C-alpha positions as CSV (number, residue, x, y, z in Angstrom):
1,M,111.7,93.3,72.9
2,K,110.1,92.9,76.7
3,K,108.9,89.8,76.1
4,S,112.3,88.0,75.1
5,R,113.9,89.5,78.4
6,I,110.7,88.3,80.2
7,V,111.6,84.9,78.7
8,I,115.2,84.9,79.1
9,V,115.0,85.9,83.1
10,A,112.5,83.1,83.5
11,V,114.7,80.5,81.3
12,V,117.7,81.9,83.7
13,V,115.5,81.7,86.9
14,S,114.6,78.0,86.4
15,F,117.9,77.1,85.5
16,I,119.7,78.4,88.8
17,A,116.9,77.0,90.8
18,A,117.1,73.1,88.8
19,T,121.0,73.6,89.7
20,A,119.9,74.5,93.4
21,C,118.0,71.6,93.2
22,F,120.7,68.8,92.4
23,A,123.3,70.6,94.2
24,A,121.8,69.3,97.8
25,N,124.4,68.6,100.3
26,A,125.0,64.4,100.5
27,H,125.6,65.0,104.1
28,M,121.8,66.3,105.1
29,G,119.4,64.2,106.6
30,T,119.5,62.1,109.6
31,W,122.1,59.0,110.1
32,K,121.7,56.0,112.6
33,L,124.8,54.3,113.6
34,N,125.3,50.3,112.5
35,E,126.7,49.1,115.2
36,A,127.8,45.7,113.0
37,K,129.6,47.3,110.4
38,S,131.3,49.9,113.0
39,K,134.7,49.7,114.8
40,V,134.5,52.4,117.9
41,P,137.8,52.5,119.3
42,A,137.2,51.8,123.5
43,G,137.1,54.0,125.5
44,M,135.3,56.0,123.5
45,G,131.2,56.8,123.3
46,K,128.8,56.3,120.6
47,N,127.2,58.7,118.3
48,S,123.9,56.7,117.8
49,T,122.2,59.4,115.7
50,V,123.4,61.9,113.6
51,T,121.4,64.7,112.3
52,Y,122.5,67.2,109.1
53,A,120.2,70.4,108.8
54,E,120.5,73.5,107.0
55,E,119.9,76.4,109.2
56,G,119.9,79.9,107.3
57,D,123.2,80.0,105.9
58,K,124.9,77.5,108.2
59,I,124.4,73.7,109.1
60,K,123.5,72.7,112.5
61,V,125.0,68.9,113.1
62,T,123.1,67.3,116.4
63,I,124.7,64.3,117.7
64,D,122.5,61.7,120.1
65,G,125.0,59.2,121.8
66,T,126.2,57.7,125.0
67,D,129.3,58.9,126.2
68,R,132.5,56.7,127.6
69,S,130.6,55.7,130.8
70,G,127.5,55.3,128.8
71,K,125.6,58.0,130.1
72,A,123.3,59.7,127.0
73,F,123.8,63.2,125.7
74,Q,122.6,65.5,122.8
75,S,125.1,67.7,121.6
76,V,124.8,70.6,118.5
77,W,127.1,72.3,116.5
78,L,126.1,75.1,114.3
79,G,128.5,76.4,111.5
80,R,129.9,76.2,108.3
81,F,132.1,73.6,106.2
82,D,134.9,76.2,105.7
83,G,137.5,74.6,107.9
84,K,136.9,77.1,111.0
85,A,136.1,75.4,114.7
86,Y,132.9,75.9,115.6
87,P,132.0,75.6,119.4
88,V,130.1,72.4,120.3
89,K,127.5,72.4,123.0
90,N,127.4,69.7,125.6
91,N,129.4,66.9,123.8
92,P,131.5,65.3,126.8
93,S,134.8,64.6,124.2
94,Y,135.0,67.7,122.6
95,N,134.3,71.8,122.4
96,A,134.8,72.6,118.9
97,V,134.9,71.2,115.0
98,G,135.3,72.4,112.1
99,Y,134.6,71.0,108.8
100,R,136.3,71.1,105.5
101,V,134.6,70.3,102.1
102,I,136.9,67.7,99.8
103,N,134.4,67.3,97.6
104,D,130.7,66.7,97.1
105,H,130.9,63.3,99.0
106,T,133.4,64.0,101.4
107,N,134.3,66.5,104.4
108,A,137.8,66.5,106.3
109,I,136.6,67.0,110.3
110,Q,138.5,67.9,113.2
111,A,137.4,67.4,116.8
112,L,139.0,69.9,119.5
113,K,139.0,70.0,123.5
114,D,140.3,73.6,124.4
115,G,142.1,74.3,121.3
116,K,143.7,71.5,121.3
117,L,143.4,68.4,118.5
118,V,141.6,65.4,119.8
119,W,141.2,64.1,116.9
120,S,140.5,63.9,113.0
121,G,139.3,62.2,109.9
122,T,136.9,62.1,107.1
123,I,133.2,62.1,106.4
124,T,131.9,60.0,103.1
125,V,128.4,59.8,102.1
126,S,128.4,57.1,99.7
127,K,127.3,57.7,96.2
128,D,123.4,56.2,96.3
129,G,123.4,58.3,99.6
130,K,122.1,55.4,101.8
131,S,125.4,55.5,104.0
132,R,127.9,57.0,105.6
133,T,131.6,56.5,106.7
134,V,133.4,58.1,109.4
135,N,136.8,57.4,109.4
136,I,139.0,59.2,112.7
137,H,142.2,58.6,113.9
138,G,143.6,60.8,117.1
139,I,145.7,60.3,120.4
140,D,144.1,59.4,123.9
141,A,144.1,61.0,127.1
142,N,147.2,58.8,128.0
143,G,149.3,59.3,124.9
144,K,148.0,56.1,122.8
145,K,147.0,56.2,119.2
146,F,143.5,55.0,117.9
147,S,141.7,54.9,114.9
148,G,137.8,53.9,114.4
149,K,135.6,53.8,111.6
150,A,131.5,54.0,112.3
151,I,129.2,53.3,109.5
152,Y,125.8,55.1,109.4
153,D,122.6,54.3,107.2
154,K,120.6,57.0,106.1
155,A,117.2,57.2,107.9
C-alpha cells in the first residue's frame, strides 16, 4: 500500500515538473532590435536590447536603449503580467507599464506617464521563439497620432 502511494506521488510530481518545463514563458530571454525590419516612429527612442527574466514570483524587464536625443539609458520594470501598471525606473518616456497576457505568445502592453496613457500595443513572440514583434500606437505630446513596429531577434 505504501509503495503504491509513493509511486503515485512520484508520477504526479514528475508530471508537474514536466508540465512546468514545457510551459515556459515565450517572452523570457534577451531580445535585440532588428532595425532593418523595424519602423520606429519619428521622435521616439529605441530599445536596442530588452531582457525578460523571472525574479521570484515577478518578471523583470530590463531595457537598454537611447532616448529621442540619442542619449543612452537603461530602465527596469518589475511586476506581473496581470494588466496592472507597475513602476518603471529610469525611462525617459514613461514611468509605469502594465502587461496583460492575451495567449501563450502575446501580451498586451500599456505605457503610462504620471498615470496618463502614452501608448499601448501588443508584443508577440513567434511560434519558433526566434523573434518578437512589438506593435504600438498612441498620441504624442503635440496631440499627433503615431504607430510603430519593432522587430527583435532572440539573442
